[in-house]
PLY file of the C-alpha trace (Angstrom):
ply
format ascii 1.0
element vertex 360
property float x
property float y
property float z
element edge 359
property int vertex1
property int vertex2
end_header
19.34 25.40 31.47
20.26 22.29 29.48
19.39 21.78 25.82
16.53 19.36 26.42
14.90 21.85 28.77
15.26 24.54 26.09
13.55 22.25 23.59
10.70 21.57 26.00
10.16 25.24 26.83
10.65 26.93 23.46
9.85 24.37 20.77
11.75 24.05 17.50
11.05 27.61 16.33
12.46 29.00 19.56
15.53 26.80 19.28
16.28 28.03 15.79
15.76 31.62 16.87
18.15 31.30 19.81
20.87 29.69 17.77
20.97 26.59 19.96
19.92 24.23 17.16
23.27 24.14 15.32
24.97 22.80 18.46
22.27 20.19 18.94
22.31 19.15 15.31
26.10 19.08 15.25
26.03 16.33 17.83
23.74 14.16 15.73
24.81 11.28 13.55
24.63 11.44 9.76
21.33 9.92 8.60
20.32 8.93 5.08
16.81 7.84 4.19
14.94 6.99 1.02
11.46 8.32 0.34
9.16 6.88 -2.30
6.08 8.63 -3.69
2.78 7.59 -5.24
2.93 10.55 -7.63
4.82 11.13 -10.91
7.71 13.59 -11.05
5.83 15.63 -13.67
3.68 16.98 -10.82
5.68 19.59 -8.94
2.91 19.77 -6.37
2.18 16.18 -5.36
5.61 14.70 -6.04
7.19 18.07 -5.33
5.95 18.04 -1.73
8.42 15.23 -1.07
11.23 17.47 -2.30
9.97 20.39 -0.19
9.93 18.13 2.87
13.34 16.57 2.28
14.91 19.98 1.58
13.59 21.36 4.86
14.93 18.38 6.79
18.34 18.91 5.23
18.28 22.65 5.91
17.30 22.20 9.55
20.05 19.65 10.15
22.85 21.40 8.30
22.86 18.63 5.70
23.30 15.86 8.25
19.87 14.27 7.63
19.49 13.58 3.92
16.34 12.07 2.37
16.45 11.11 -1.31
13.09 11.20 -3.12
11.95 8.59 -5.65
9.11 8.45 -8.17
6.87 5.42 -8.69
8.76 2.54 -10.26
12.20 3.62 -9.08
11.93 1.51 -5.93
8.29 0.38 -5.64
5.10 0.93 -7.68
2.82 3.92 -7.11
0.45 1.93 -4.92
3.18 -0.02 -3.14
4.16 2.64 -0.61
2.35 1.29 2.45
3.88 -2.17 2.06
7.30 -0.65 1.40
7.22 1.48 4.55
5.64 -1.25 6.67
8.32 -3.75 5.68
11.19 -1.26 5.91
12.03 -1.37 2.19
12.13 2.42 2.44
12.12 4.59 5.53
9.29 6.87 4.42
6.78 7.67 1.68
4.46 10.40 0.41
1.03 9.18 -0.61
-2.74 9.57 -0.41
-3.80 6.95 2.11
-7.20 6.35 0.50
-5.43 4.39 -2.24
-5.18 1.56 0.29
-8.86 1.21 1.12
-8.64 -2.39 -0.11
-6.56 -3.23 2.94
-9.05 -1.47 5.21
-11.55 1.33 4.43
-10.18 3.20 7.47
-7.16 4.24 5.37
-9.50 6.64 3.53
-10.39 8.54 6.68
-6.84 9.87 6.91
-7.12 11.32 3.40
-10.67 12.14 2.32
-14.08 10.58 1.86
-17.00 11.71 -0.31
-18.81 14.61 1.39
-16.19 14.68 4.13
-14.10 17.58 5.43
-12.74 20.45 3.37
-9.03 21.31 3.56
-9.25 23.64 6.55
-11.60 21.33 8.40
-9.36 18.34 7.72
-6.31 20.16 9.07
-8.29 21.28 12.12
-9.56 17.75 12.80
-6.08 16.28 12.48
-4.15 18.87 14.51
-6.74 20.19 16.98
-9.38 17.48 17.02
-8.80 13.79 17.61
-7.77 13.02 14.04
-4.02 12.55 14.42
-4.38 10.51 17.61
-6.97 8.20 16.06
-5.22 7.80 12.70
-1.82 7.20 14.28
-3.34 4.54 16.48
-4.67 2.85 13.34
-1.44 3.20 11.33
0.61 1.69 14.15
-0.94 -1.65 13.17
1.03 -1.28 9.92
4.29 -0.19 11.59
3.74 3.34 10.28
3.99 6.75 11.92
1.78 9.18 10.01
2.17 12.95 9.54
0.02 15.34 7.47
2.15 16.54 4.53
-0.12 18.48 2.19
-3.65 19.05 0.98
-4.95 19.77 -2.51
-8.08 21.62 -1.43
-11.43 20.75 -3.00
-10.97 19.06 -6.34
-12.66 19.26 -9.73
-15.04 16.61 -11.05
-12.88 15.28 -13.84
-12.72 15.13 -17.62
-15.60 13.77 -19.69
-16.41 13.10 -23.31
-20.12 13.08 -22.53
-21.90 15.30 -20.03
-23.64 13.73 -17.04
-27.09 15.35 -17.18
-28.80 13.19 -14.58
-27.93 10.37 -12.20
-29.27 7.92 -14.80
-26.31 8.82 -17.04
-23.88 7.34 -14.51
-24.93 3.76 -15.21
-22.16 1.77 -16.87
-19.71 4.72 -17.07
-16.15 3.62 -16.35
-14.62 6.42 -14.35
-11.05 6.76 -13.09
-11.24 7.99 -9.52
-8.76 7.55 -6.72
-9.26 4.74 -4.27
-12.16 4.77 -1.83
-14.50 7.24 -3.65
-14.95 4.58 -6.32
-17.12 2.63 -3.91
-19.74 5.37 -3.98
-19.47 5.68 -7.77
-20.21 1.96 -8.07
-23.25 2.27 -5.80
-24.58 4.83 -8.29
-24.30 2.24 -11.08
-20.94 3.27 -12.51
-17.67 1.37 -12.82
-14.66 2.63 -10.89
-11.03 2.34 -12.00
-8.17 3.09 -9.59
-5.33 4.12 -11.95
-2.07 5.86 -10.91
-1.69 9.50 -11.93
1.04 8.81 -14.47
-1.23 6.40 -16.39
-4.43 8.44 -16.57
-3.73 10.23 -19.86
-3.08 6.96 -21.68
-6.17 5.28 -20.21
-8.41 8.18 -21.20
-6.86 8.53 -24.66
-7.24 4.82 -25.43
-10.80 4.63 -24.09
-9.86 2.27 -21.27
-11.96 4.64 -19.16
-14.84 6.89 -20.25
-13.87 9.73 -17.93
-11.17 10.51 -15.41
-10.43 12.85 -12.54
-7.14 13.78 -10.99
-6.94 16.95 -8.89
-7.64 20.32 -10.48
-6.66 22.72 -13.26
-2.94 23.08 -12.52
-2.15 19.35 -12.25
-4.69 18.30 -14.88
-3.16 20.70 -17.39
0.32 19.34 -16.71
-0.96 15.81 -17.30
-2.58 16.96 -20.57
-6.02 15.59 -19.72
-7.73 18.48 -21.55
-6.27 17.14 -24.79
-8.25 13.89 -24.64
-11.61 14.99 -23.18
-13.35 18.36 -23.76
-15.71 18.62 -20.77
-14.55 19.58 -17.27
-17.01 18.85 -14.47
-17.37 20.25 -10.97
-17.50 19.85 -8.02
-15.39 16.84 -7.05
-17.80 15.81 -4.28
-15.72 12.74 -3.55
-12.63 14.78 -2.58
-13.56 17.92 -0.64
-10.15 18.25 1.08
-7.71 15.37 0.52
-4.87 15.13 3.02
-1.52 13.89 1.73
0.41 11.73 4.17
4.00 11.27 5.15
4.35 7.66 6.23
7.44 6.77 8.26
8.52 3.30 9.28
8.12 3.21 13.07
11.42 1.41 13.69
13.29 4.00 11.61
11.42 6.84 13.31
12.06 5.59 16.83
15.76 5.16 16.03
16.02 8.95 15.51
17.04 11.35 18.23
14.26 13.51 19.76
15.70 16.49 17.88
15.51 14.73 14.52
11.97 13.56 15.26
10.97 17.18 15.94
12.56 18.21 12.65
10.59 15.53 10.76
7.34 16.80 12.28
8.08 20.45 11.56
9.31 19.84 8.01
6.11 17.88 7.25
3.98 20.69 8.70
5.79 23.23 6.52
5.23 21.08 3.44
1.57 20.68 4.40
1.00 24.43 4.27
3.19 24.90 1.20
1.20 22.45 -0.94
-2.20 24.04 -0.36
-0.75 27.50 -0.95
0.63 26.36 -4.30
-2.70 24.91 -5.43
-4.69 27.96 -4.33
-2.23 30.21 -6.16
-1.78 28.20 -9.37
-5.24 26.74 -10.04
-6.98 30.02 -11.04
-4.51 30.85 -13.82
-4.54 27.26 -15.07
-8.34 27.25 -15.21
-8.30 30.46 -17.27
-5.85 28.89 -19.72
-7.93 25.73 -20.05
-11.17 27.62 -20.73
-9.42 29.95 -23.18
-8.19 26.84 -24.99
-11.68 25.43 -25.46
-12.41 23.44 -22.31
-16.13 23.45 -21.46
-17.13 23.58 -17.80
-20.29 21.93 -16.51
-21.81 21.39 -13.08
-22.91 17.97 -11.91
-26.74 17.82 -11.75
-28.42 18.07 -8.36
-30.12 14.69 -8.61
-26.71 13.06 -9.05
-25.30 14.98 -6.07
-28.28 14.00 -3.92
-28.02 10.36 -4.93
-24.27 10.30 -4.31
-24.74 11.85 -0.85
-27.39 9.27 0.03
-25.21 6.38 -1.14
-22.17 7.72 0.71
-24.07 7.99 3.98
-25.46 4.49 3.43
-21.96 3.12 2.86
-20.61 4.78 6.00
-23.46 3.35 8.05
-22.79 -0.15 6.71
-19.09 0.13 7.46
-19.86 1.30 11.00
-21.89 -1.88 11.49
-19.05 -4.17 10.38
-15.75 -2.39 11.07
-15.09 -1.25 14.66
-12.12 0.94 13.67
-14.22 2.67 11.03
-17.05 3.28 13.47
-14.72 4.74 16.09
-12.89 7.12 13.76
-15.76 8.03 11.43
-18.03 8.85 14.36
-15.45 11.32 15.63
-14.90 12.80 12.16
-18.62 13.14 11.43
-19.24 14.88 14.77
-16.42 17.29 13.97
-17.87 17.85 10.48
-21.32 18.63 11.89
-20.05 21.31 14.26
-17.55 22.71 11.78
-20.15 23.03 9.03
-22.41 24.97 11.37
-19.60 27.47 11.93
-18.50 27.63 8.29
-22.10 28.15 7.16
-22.31 31.39 9.13
-18.85 32.68 8.23
-16.78 31.30 5.36
-19.66 30.08 3.20
-21.79 33.19 3.68
-18.92 35.52 2.92
-17.76 33.44 -0.06
-21.27 33.38 -1.54
-21.45 37.17 -1.45
-17.93 37.80 -2.75
-18.23 35.34 -5.62
-21.59 36.82 -6.65
-20.05 40.30 -6.56
-17.75 39.33 -9.49
-14.99 41.77 -8.55
0 1
1 2
2 3
3 4
4 5
5 6
6 7
7 8
8 9
9 10
10 11
11 12
12 13
13 14
14 15
15 16
16 17
17 18
18 19
19 20
20 21
21 22
22 23
23 24
24 25
25 26
26 27
27 28
28 29
29 30
30 31
31 32
32 33
33 34
34 35
35 36
36 37
37 38
38 39
39 40
40 41
41 42
42 43
43 44
44 45
45 46
46 47
47 48
48 49
49 50
50 51
51 52
52 53
53 54
54 55
55 56
56 57
57 58
58 59
59 60
60 61
61 62
62 63
63 64
64 65
65 66
66 67
67 68
68 69
69 70
70 71
71 72
72 73
73 74
74 75
75 76
76 77
77 78
78 79
79 80
80 81
81 82
82 83
83 84
84 85
85 86
86 87
87 88
88 89
89 90
90 91
91 92
92 93
93 94
94 95
95 96
96 97
97 98
98 99
99 100
100 101
101 102
102 103
103 104
104 105
105 106
106 107
107 108
108 109
109 110
110 111
111 112
112 113
113 114
114 115
115 116
116 117
117 118
118 119
119 120
120 121
121 122
122 123
123 124
124 125
125 126
126 127
127 128
128 129
129 130
130 131
131 132
132 133
133 134
134 135
135 136
136 137
137 138
138 139
139 140
140 141
141 142
142 143
143 144
144 145
145 146
146 147
147 148
148 149
149 150
150 151
151 152
152 153
153 154
154 155
155 156
156 157
157 158
158 159
159 160
160 161
161 162
162 163
163 164
164 165
165 166
166 167
167 168
168 169
169 170
170 171
171 172
172 173
173 174
174 175
175 176
176 177
177 178
178 179
179 180
180 181
181 182
182 183
183 184
184 185
185 186
186 187
187 188
188 189
189 190
190 191
191 192
192 193
193 194
194 195
195 196
196 197
197 198
198 199
199 200
200 201
201 202
202 203
203 204
204 205
205 206
206 207
207 208
208 209
209 210
210 211
211 212
212 213
213 214
214 215
215 216
216 217
217 218
218 219
219 220
220 221
221 222
222 223
223 224
224 225
225 226
226 227
227 228
228 229
229 230
230 231
231 232
232 233
233 234
234 235
235 236
236 237
237 238
238 239
239 240
240 241
241 242
242 243
243 244
244 245
245 246
246 247
247 248
248 249
249 250
250 251
251 252
252 253
253 254
254 255
255 256
256 257
257 258
258 259
259 260
260 261
261 262
262 263
263 264
264 265
265 266
266 267
267 268
268 269
269 270
270 271
271 272
272 273
273 274
274 275
275 276
276 277
277 278
278 279
279 280
280 281
281 282
282 283
283 284
284 285
285 286
286 287
287 288
288 289
289 290
290 291
291 292
292 293
293 294
294 295
295 296
296 297
297 298
298 299
299 300
300 301
301 302
302 303
303 304
304 305
305 306
306 307
307 308
308 309
309 310
310 311
311 312
312 313
313 314
314 315
315 316
316 317
317 318
318 319
319 320
320 321
321 322
322 323
323 324
324 325
325 326
326 327
327 328
328 329
329 330
330 331
331 332
332 333
333 334
334 335
335 336
336 337
337 338
338 339
339 340
340 341
341 342
342 343
343 344
344 345
345 346
346 347
347 348
348 349
349 350
350 351
351 352
352 353
353 354
354 355
355 356
356 357
357 358
358 359
């Protein structure tokens, strides 16, 4: 049996187990890529996923495929990753695709939308539903091959100096939120600001924004956001399960051997799982530290949640009327969400409700 037949029959895991991979990799050329990120190096989760990915690629190729990782500003700005990959300035990037909703709202569907899919549902839609096929078809227009490369899980609702007690309190509030969710915030009467992660602390401290959200306790603590606003809201209804992307320039990707392409896919999948595991492990302890240090938690009021849901559904309907790509992909996602929520309601949600009430 030749090596390509082994690859077809066993997959990458089987190859590594049989010891065939070193021979295959040994025949490959040395490859060096550059990878830019939308996230600051201070975040060992969001920027760190790029290092996890690049390390795995190196390990699986015996050091023959090396990808250097770069923070915002080293090569391109935080929100310049799509253009950089599309134009071939860099071979690949790690980012949250909803930052680029200004190019086309469809970018957000590959990451998260308000009241969209949670982390497990998003992974299921991408890998087992039609998500990857549909999103890759869209990204090809930008010369990009897309891979899932992480998920934060459901996020918190941000840091506030003044509590939102009703939907009326949203009016005129300038809120830092990432990319596409700002469109729903604006429909509620607020003002949205799309600010890179490394600049949030300064904006909140100086009063450039009235409130700001990032991810959750672990990252927010590292950014020091608790030092400039005392109130911590929940839930982050605009980001129920944000997917982090690996974007690869199609020309660079297609120039790789089939073996190296398989390694890219498997390294990204490993990093995808690794990121969510880190957040689920680290967020509880960080939340305890924040509360012990004086942070006050509060829950968004129901009338605000109801209004936000209504505005989000209205926005999606309007986009479906004007954007054929949105309609095609969102319809598939929303059908998946409907069926998935029916299942989760009977299983995950019911069990979680009981266990959390039990206060073990």
